[in-house]
PQR file of N, CA, C, O and H, with PARSE charges and radii, in Angstrom:
ATOM      1  N   UNK A   1       0.839  -1.166   0.000 -0.4000 1.5000
ATOM      2  CA  UNK A   1       0.000   0.000   0.000 -0.0000 2.0000
ATOM      3  C   UNK A   1       0.887   1.234   0.000  0.5500 1.7000
ATOM      4  O   UNK A   1       1.963   1.242   0.599 -0.5500 1.4000
ATOM      5  N   UNK A   2       0.432   2.259  -0.668 -0.4000 1.5000
ATOM      6  CA  UNK A   2       1.134   3.535  -0.707 -0.0000 2.0000
ATOM      7  C   UNK A   2       0.221   4.600  -0.113  0.5500 1.7000
ATOM      8  O   UNK A   2      -0.944   4.702  -0.498 -0.5500 1.4000
ATOM      9  H   UNK A   2      -0.442   2.253  -1.155  0.4000 1.0000
ATOM     10  N   UNK A   3       0.730   5.375   0.800 -0.4000 1.5000
ATOM     11  CA  UNK A   3       0.001   6.498   1.381 -0.0000 2.0000
ATOM     12  C   UNK A   3       0.688   7.767   0.921  0.5500 1.7000
ATOM     13  O   UNK A   3       1.884   7.948   1.147 -0.5500 1.4000
ATOM     14  H   UNK A   3       1.676   5.292   1.112  0.4000 1.0000
ATOM     15  N   UNK A   4      -0.049   8.631   0.288 -0.4000 1.5000
ATOM     16  CA  UNK A   4       0.512   9.910  -0.164 -0.0000 2.0000
ATOM     17  C   UNK A   4      -0.075  11.026   0.682  0.5500 1.7000
ATOM     18  O   UNK A   4      -1.289  11.112   0.870 -0.5500 1.4000
ATOM     19  H   UNK A   4      -1.021   8.485   0.105  0.4000 1.0000
ATOM     20  N   UNK A   5       0.790  11.863   1.180 -0.4000 1.5000
ATOM     21  CA  UNK A   5       0.375  13.040   1.944 -0.0000 2.0000
ATOM     22  C   UNK A   5       0.896  14.255   1.197  0.5500 1.7000
ATOM     23  O   UNK A   5       2.091  14.363   0.923 -0.5500 1.4000
ATOM     24  H   UNK A   5       1.776  11.794   1.027  0.4000 1.0000
ATOM     25  N   UNK A   6      -0.009  15.166   0.871 -0.4000 1.5000
ATOM     26  CA  UNK A   6       0.381  16.388   0.169 -0.0000 2.0000
ATOM     27  C   UNK A   6      -0.017  17.585   1.029  0.5500 1.7000
ATOM     28  O   UNK A   6      -1.186  17.749   1.381 -0.5500 1.4000
ATOM     29  H   UNK A   6      -0.979  15.078   1.093  0.4000 1.0000
ATOM     30  N   UNK A   7       0.947  18.401   1.354 -0.4000 1.5000
ATOM     31  CA  UNK A   7       0.684  19.622   2.114 -0.0000 2.0000
ATOM     32  C   UNK A   7       0.640  20.767   1.111  0.5500 1.7000
ATOM     33  O   UNK A   7       1.629  21.062   0.440 -0.5500 1.4000
ATOM     34  H   UNK A   7       1.896  18.268   1.068  0.4000 1.0000
ATOM     35  N   UNK A   8      -0.508  21.398   1.022 -0.4000 1.5000
ATOM     36  CA  UNK A   8      -0.724  22.472   0.051 -0.0000 2.0000
ATOM     37  C   UNK A   8      -0.945  23.780   0.798  0.5500 1.7000
ATOM     38  O   UNK A   8      -1.903  23.911   1.561 -0.5500 1.4000
ATOM     39  H   UNK A   8      -1.311  21.158   1.567  0.4000 1.0000
ATOM     40  N   UNK A   9      -0.073  24.734   0.584 -0.4000 1.5000
ATOM     41  CA  UNK A   9      -0.218  26.045   1.210 -0.0000 2.0000
ATOM     42  C   UNK A   9      -1.129  26.900   0.337  0.5500 1.7000
ATOM     43  O   UNK A   9      -0.820  27.176  -0.822 -0.5500 1.4000
ATOM     44  H   UNK A   9       0.705  24.628  -0.036  0.4000 1.0000
ATOM     45  N   UNK A  10      -2.249  27.313   0.909 -0.4000 1.5000
ATOM     46  CA  UNK A  10      -3.220  28.135   0.188 -0.0000 2.0000
ATOM     47  C   UNK A  10      -3.010  29.587   0.615  0.5500 1.7000
ATOM     48  O   UNK A  10      -2.921  29.896   1.803 -0.5500 1.4000
ATOM     49  H   UNK A  10      -2.500  27.089   1.850  0.4000 1.0000
ATOM     50  N   UNK A  11      -2.935  30.451  -0.361 -0.4000 1.5000
ATOM     51  CA  UNK A  11      -2.706  31.864  -0.068 -0.0000 2.0000
ATOM     52  C   UNK A  11      -3.877  32.435   0.722  0.5500 1.7000
ATOM     53  O   UNK A  11      -5.027  32.063   0.491 -0.5500 1.4000
ATOM     54  H   UNK A  11      -3.008  30.200  -1.327  0.4000 1.0000
ATOM     55  N   UNK A  12      -3.586  33.337   1.650 -0.4000 1.5000
ATOM     56  CA  UNK A  12      -4.648  33.958   2.443 -0.0000 2.0000
ATOM     57  C   UNK A  12      -5.734  34.564   1.544  0.5500 1.7000
ATOM     58  O   UNK A  12      -5.442  35.233   0.553 -0.5500 1.4000
ATOM     59  H   UNK A  12      -2.651  33.640   1.838  0.4000 1.0000
ATOM     60  N   UNK A  13      -6.971  34.315   1.915 -0.4000 1.5000
ATOM     61  CA  UNK A  13      -8.099  34.859   1.172 -0.0000 2.0000
ATOM     62  C   UNK A  13      -8.552  33.998   0.004  0.5500 1.7000
ATOM     63  O   UNK A  13      -9.563  34.300  -0.631 -0.5500 1.4000
ATOM     64  H   UNK A  13      -7.208  33.772   2.720  0.4000 1.0000
ATOM     65  N   UNK A  14      -7.811  32.922  -0.291 -0.4000 1.5000
ATOM     66  CA  UNK A  14      -8.172  32.073  -1.434 -0.0000 2.0000
ATOM     67  C   UNK A  14      -8.654  30.690  -1.021  0.5500 1.7000
ATOM     68  O   UNK A  14      -8.770  29.795  -1.859 -0.5500 1.4000
ATOM     69  H   UNK A  14      -6.990  32.677   0.225  0.4000 1.0000
ATOM     70  N   UNK A  15      -8.931  30.513   0.243 -0.4000 1.5000
ATOM     71  CA  UNK A  15      -9.367  29.214   0.748 -0.0000 2.0000
ATOM     72  C   UNK A  15     -10.659  28.756   0.057  0.5500 1.7000
ATOM     73  O   UNK A  15     -10.764  27.600  -0.352 -0.5500 1.4000
ATOM     74  H   UNK A  15      -8.837  31.239   0.924  0.4000 1.0000
ATOM     75  N   UNK A  16     -11.625  29.643  -0.072 -0.4000 1.5000
ATOM     76  CA  UNK A  16     -12.897  29.283  -0.709 -0.0000 2.0000
ATOM     77  C   UNK A  16     -12.676  28.869  -2.157  0.5500 1.7000
ATOM     78  O   UNK A  16     -13.257  27.885  -2.616 -0.5500 1.4000
ATOM     79  H   UNK A  16     -11.540  30.583   0.260  0.4000 1.0000
ATOM     80  N   UNK A  17     -11.847  29.608  -2.877 -0.4000 1.5000
ATOM     81  CA  UNK A  17     -11.555  29.267  -4.279 -0.0000 2.0000
ATOM     82  C   UNK A  17     -10.855  27.915  -4.380  0.5500 1.7000
ATOM     83  O   UNK A  17     -11.165  27.113  -5.261 -0.5500 1.4000
ATOM     84  H   UNK A  17     -11.376  30.407  -2.504  0.4000 1.0000
ATOM     85  N   UNK A  18      -9.912  27.666  -3.477 -0.4000 1.5000
ATOM     86  CA  UNK A  18      -9.200  26.389  -3.485 -0.0000 2.0000
ATOM     87  C   UNK A  18     -10.168  25.239  -3.235  0.5500 1.7000
ATOM     88  O   UNK A  18     -10.132  24.229  -3.938 -0.5500 1.4000
ATOM     89  H   UNK A  18      -9.660  28.317  -2.762  0.4000 1.0000
ATOM     90  N   UNK A  19     -11.028  25.390  -2.238 -0.4000 1.5000
ATOM     91  CA  UNK A  19     -11.976  24.323  -1.921 -0.0000 2.0000
ATOM     92  C   UNK A  19     -12.932  24.061  -3.084  0.5500 1.7000
ATOM     93  O   UNK A  19     -13.289  22.911  -3.341 -0.5500 1.4000
ATOM     94  H   UNK A  19     -11.057  26.210  -1.667  0.4000 1.0000
ATOM     95  N   UNK A  20     -13.344  25.104  -3.784 -0.4000 1.5000
ATOM     96  CA  UNK A  20     -14.219  24.935  -4.949 -0.0000 2.0000
ATOM     97  C   UNK A  20     -13.486  24.183  -6.056  0.5500 1.7000
ATOM     98  O   UNK A  20     -14.061  23.297  -6.687 -0.5500 1.4000
ATOM     99  H   UNK A  20     -13.054  26.038  -3.576  0.4000 1.0000
ATOM    100  N   UNK A  21     -12.237  24.524  -6.292 -0.4000 1.5000
ATOM    101  CA  UNK A  21     -11.448  23.837  -7.317 -0.0000 2.0000
ATOM    102  C   UNK A  21     -11.195  22.385  -6.918  0.5500 1.7000
ATOM    103  O   UNK A  21     -11.215  21.496  -7.770 -0.5500 1.4000
ATOM    104  H   UNK A  21     -11.770  25.244  -5.779  0.4000 1.0000
ATOM    105  N   UNK A  22     -10.961  22.143  -5.649 -0.4000 1.5000
ATOM    106  CA  UNK A  22     -10.730  20.780  -5.182 -0.0000 2.0000
ATOM    107  C   UNK A  22     -11.990  19.935  -5.345  0.5500 1.7000
ATOM    108  O   UNK A  22     -11.904  18.748  -5.659 -0.5500 1.4000
ATOM    109  H   UNK A  22     -10.945  22.865  -4.957  0.4000 1.0000
ATOM    110  N   UNK A  23     -13.134  20.526  -5.138 -0.4000 1.5000
ATOM    111  CA  UNK A  23     -14.394  19.813  -5.345 -0.0000 2.0000
ATOM    112  C   UNK A  23     -14.478  19.306  -6.783  0.5500 1.7000
ATOM    113  O   UNK A  23     -14.896  18.173  -7.017 -0.5500 1.4000
ATOM    114  H   UNK A  23     -13.204  21.491  -4.883  0.4000 1.0000
ATOM    115  N   UNK A  24     -14.088  20.130  -7.732 -0.4000 1.5000
ATOM    116  CA  UNK A  24     -14.092  19.707  -9.134 -0.0000 2.0000
ATOM    117  C   UNK A  24     -13.019  18.649  -9.399  0.5500 1.7000
ATOM    118  O   UNK A  24     -13.243  17.711 -10.164 -0.5500 1.4000
ATOM    119  H   UNK A  24     -13.749  21.051  -7.541  0.4000 1.0000
ATOM    120  N   UNK A  25     -11.870  18.802  -8.773 -0.4000 1.5000
ATOM    121  CA  UNK A  25     -10.748  17.880  -8.994 -0.0000 2.0000
ATOM    122  C   UNK A  25     -11.018  16.481  -8.431  0.5500 1.7000
ATOM    123  O   UNK A  25     -10.398  15.511  -8.867 -0.5500 1.4000
ATOM    124  H   UNK A  25     -11.688  19.564  -8.151  0.4000 1.0000
ATOM    125  N   UNK A  26     -11.925  16.371  -7.480 -0.4000 1.5000
ATOM    126  CA  UNK A  26     -12.209  15.077  -6.868 -0.0000 2.0000
ATOM    127  C   UNK A  26     -12.657  14.035  -7.888  0.5500 1.7000
ATOM    128  O   UNK A  26     -12.351  12.852  -7.735 -0.5500 1.4000
ATOM    129  H   UNK A  26     -12.429  17.159  -7.126  0.4000 1.0000
ATOM    130  N   UNK A  27     -13.372  14.455  -8.920 -0.4000 1.5000
ATOM    131  CA  UNK A  27     -13.819  13.511  -9.949 -0.0000 2.0000
ATOM    132  C   UNK A  27     -12.622  12.891 -10.659  0.5500 1.7000
ATOM    133  O   UNK A  27     -12.613  11.690 -10.929 -0.5500 1.4000
ATOM    134  H   UNK A  27     -13.621  15.415  -9.044  0.4000 1.0000
ATOM    135  N   UNK A  28     -11.624  13.695 -10.958 -0.4000 1.5000
ATOM    136  CA  UNK A  28     -10.409  13.190 -11.613 -0.0000 2.0000
ATOM    137  C   UNK A  28      -9.598  12.314 -10.654  0.5500 1.7000
ATOM    138  O   UNK A  28      -9.128  11.240 -11.031 -0.5500 1.4000
ATOM    139  H   UNK A  28     -11.631  14.671 -10.739  0.4000 1.0000
ATOM    140  N   UNK A  29      -9.441  12.774  -9.437 -0.4000 1.5000
ATOM    141  CA  UNK A  29      -8.672  12.030  -8.441 -0.0000 2.0000
ATOM    142  C   UNK A  29      -9.274  10.643  -8.230  0.5500 1.7000
ATOM    143  O   UNK A  29      -8.548   9.649  -8.231 -0.5500 1.4000
ATOM    144  H   UNK A  29      -9.823  13.646  -9.131  0.4000 1.0000
ATOM    145  N   UNK A  30     -10.572  10.568  -8.052 -0.4000 1.5000
ATOM    146  CA  UNK A  30     -11.207   9.290  -7.751 -0.0000 2.0000
ATOM    147  C   UNK A  30     -11.305   8.359  -8.955  0.5500 1.7000
ATOM    148  O   UNK A  30     -11.640   7.186  -8.792 -0.5500 1.4000
ATOM    149  H   UNK A  30     -11.161  11.376  -8.051  0.4000 1.0000
ATOM    150  N   UNK A  31     -11.023   8.851 -10.157 -0.4000 1.5000
ATOM    151  CA  UNK A  31     -11.083   8.010 -11.351 -0.0000 2.0000
ATOM    152  C   UNK A  31      -9.746   7.314 -11.649  0.5500 1.7000
ATOM    153  O   UNK A  31      -9.666   6.499 -12.568 -0.5500 1.4000
ATOM    154  H   UNK A  31     -10.751   9.805 -10.290  0.4000 1.0000
ATOM    155  N   UNK A  32      -8.710   7.629 -10.885 -0.4000 1.5000
ATOM    156  CA  UNK A  32      -7.391   7.060 -11.130 -0.0000 2.0000
ATOM    157  C   UNK A  32      -7.345   5.576 -10.769  0.5500 1.7000
ATOM    158  O   UNK A  32      -7.973   5.143  -9.804 -0.5500 1.4000
ATOM    159  H   UNK A  32      -8.775   8.292 -10.138  0.4000 1.0000
ATOM    160  N   UNK A  33      -6.593   4.800 -11.556 -0.4000 1.5000
ATOM    161  CA  UNK A  33      -6.437   3.375 -11.310 -0.0000 2.0000
ATOM    162  C   UNK A  33      -5.839   3.153  -9.923  0.5500 1.7000
ATOM    163  O   UNK A  33      -4.847   3.788  -9.563 -0.5500 1.4000
ATOM    164  H   UNK A  33      -6.082   5.151 -12.341  0.4000 1.0000
ATOM    165  N   UNK A  34      -6.431   2.269  -9.158 -0.4000 1.5000
ATOM    166  CA  UNK A  34      -5.939   1.950  -7.829 -0.0000 2.0000
ATOM    167  C   UNK A  34      -6.451   2.867  -6.735  0.5500 1.7000
ATOM    168  O   UNK A  34      -6.120   2.683  -5.564 -0.5500 1.4000
ATOM    169  H   UNK A  34      -7.237   1.754  -9.450  0.4000 1.0000
ATOM    170  N   UNK A  35      -7.252   3.850  -7.104 -0.4000 1.5000
ATOM    171  CA  UNK A  35      -7.786   4.809  -6.125 -0.0000 2.0000
ATOM    172  C   UNK A  35      -8.583   4.080  -5.049  0.5500 1.7000
ATOM    173  O   UNK A  35      -9.388   3.200  -5.355 -0.5500 1.4000
ATOM    174  H   UNK A  35      -7.521   3.999  -8.055  0.4000 1.0000
ATOM    175  N   UNK A  36      -8.362   4.444  -3.800 -0.4000 1.5000
ATOM    176  CA  UNK A  36      -9.132   3.893  -2.696 -0.0000 2.0000
ATOM    177  C   UNK A  36      -9.947   4.999  -2.016  0.5500 1.7000
ATOM    178  O   UNK A  36     -11.166   4.889  -1.888 -0.5500 1.4000
ATOM    179  H   UNK A  36      -7.708   5.158  -3.551  0.4000 1.0000
ATOM    180  N   UNK A  37      -9.276   6.049  -1.589 -0.4000 1.5000
ATOM    181  CA  UNK A  37      -9.999   7.141  -0.925 -0.0000 2.0000
ATOM    182  C   UNK A  37      -9.091   8.364  -0.799  0.5500 1.7000
ATOM    183  O   UNK A  37      -7.881   8.287  -1.015 -0.5500 1.4000
ATOM    184  H   UNK A  37      -8.285   6.138  -1.693  0.4000 1.0000
ATOM    185  N   UNK A  38      -9.698   9.475  -0.450 -0.4000 1.5000
ATOM    186  CA  UNK A  38      -8.931  10.692  -0.163 -0.0000 2.0000
ATOM    187  C   UNK A  38      -9.715  11.538   0.819  0.5500 1.7000
ATOM    188  O   UNK A  38     -10.908  11.325   1.034 -0.5500 1.4000
ATOM    189  H   UNK A  38     -10.680   9.537  -0.275  0.4000 1.0000
ATOM    190  N   UNK A  39      -9.033  12.490   1.404 -0.4000 1.5000
ATOM    191  CA  UNK A  39      -9.690  13.434   2.305 -0.0000 2.0000
ATOM    192  C   UNK A  39      -8.928  14.756   2.279  0.5500 1.7000
ATOM    193  O   UNK A  39      -7.712  14.794   2.088 -0.5500 1.4000
ATOM    194  H   UNK A  39      -8.063  12.662   1.229  0.4000 1.0000
ATOM    195  N   UNK A  40      -9.660  15.809   2.471 -0.4000 1.5000
ATOM    196  CA  UNK A  40      -9.079  17.145   2.531 -0.0000 2.0000
ATOM    197  C   UNK A  40      -9.231  17.637   3.969  0.5500 1.7000
ATOM    198  O   UNK A  40     -10.337  17.682   4.507 -0.5500 1.4000
ATOM    199  H   UNK A  40     -10.648  15.779   2.626  0.4000 1.0000
ATOM    200  N   UNK A  41      -8.120  17.999   4.578 -0.4000 1.5000
ATOM    201  CA  UNK A  41      -8.135  18.480   5.955 -0.0000 2.0000
ATOM    202  C   UNK A  41      -7.512  19.858   6.012  0.5500 1.7000
ATOM    203  O   UNK A  41      -6.568  20.161   5.282 -0.5500 1.4000
ATOM    204  H   UNK A  41      -7.221  17.962   4.141  0.4000 1.0000
ATOM    205  N   UNK A  42      -8.045  20.680   6.879 -0.4000 1.5000
ATOM    206  CA  UNK A  42      -7.474  22.018   7.083 -0.0000 2.0000
ATOM    207  C   UNK A  42      -6.407  21.950   8.151  0.5500 1.7000
ATOM    208  O   UNK A  42      -5.796  22.966   8.479 -0.5500 1.4000
ATOM    209  H   UNK A  42      -8.812  20.434   7.472  0.4000 1.0000
TER
END
């Protein structure tokens, strides 16, 4: 099993925009071969 942890620094004031973009990106992320799950944490 591989666990990937990505720390993404979001510029101040752009948190809402980032979360909206991540919502769209989830479809691509979950379609990848071998995908099991993901979570976004603040």
